[in-house]
N, C-alpha and C positions, 0 to 999 in steps of 0.2 A: 057852333060846331059840336061842342061837348054836350050841350043840352038836347040837341036833336038825336044824338047817338050815345045817349047815357049808358045803356046796357052794354054796349061794345067796349066803351071806355072803362066802365066798372070791371068788366071781366079782365081787360088788359091791365088795370091797375093792380089786381091781385097777383098776376104773373109777373108784372114788371117789378113790384116790391120784393117778390120772392127772389128774382133773378138779380136784383140790386144788392140784396143782403147776402146772397150765397157766396161762398168762398170758391167753390168749384162750380162754374156755370155751364159746364159741358152737358150734364144730364137734363138741364132745363132749356138748352138752347133750341131744341126742335120745337118745343111748345111756344117758347117766346117768339120764335120766327113765324110760326103759324098765326098766332094771334096778332103779332105785330104787323103783319102784311096787311090784315084787315084795317088796322089803324092807319097805316101808311096810305092805303087807298082813300080812306076818308080825308086825311090831311091833304093829299094831292088834290082831291076834288075841291075842297074848300080853297086851297091856294089858287087853283085855276080860276075859281069864281072871283076871288079877291083881285088877282093880278090881271085877268083879262078885262075887268071893268076899268082898271087904271090905265091899261094900254089903250082902250077905246076912247077914254077921256083926253088923251094927248099927254099923259104922264108916263110914257114908256121908259123914259130915262131913269125914273125912280122905282121902277118895277123890281129890279134886282134888290134894292135896299129893303123894299117892302116885303119881299119874299124872305129875306134874311131875318127881319124882325118877327115875321110870323113864325118861322122855325124856332127862333129863340124863345118865343112864348110857349111853343110846344115842348121844348126842352126843359123849360122851367117846371112843368107839370110832370114830364117823363124824361128825366136826365139820361136814361140809358137807350133812348129811342135810336141813337146812332149804332147800337149793337144789333139792330134787327137785320137778319139776313147773313149773319156771320156763319160760315160753314165750318164745322168742327170735324176734322179728320183724325181718326185714331192712327196714330203712327206706331208701328211695332219697333221695339228696341233694336238697335244695331248690333249684330252679332257676327263674328267671323266663324266659319266652319273649319274645323281642324283637318288638315290633309295628312293622310297617313302615307309615309314614303316607304313603307315596307313592302 
């Protein structure tokens, strides 16, 4: 999977490492989500290839475990992959407006 999509994974590696080391991830979140969606699409494609073959072979009972192991291997390479798709909303600070009773 990674060998066939080396350029995509290399581009994501740079962004992933910046994101993982950043204290404030909000400015990087949009770029991380954009590149991460491409990676998730590749991962889903390969997961479907892997799991569909095991389901056809009569091992449908073990497909869930196989899928979890596949995602664990992806997480070893990219530990922050679960943070793809997080939406950051800027919250304005709460303030009360003063009422003049005059």
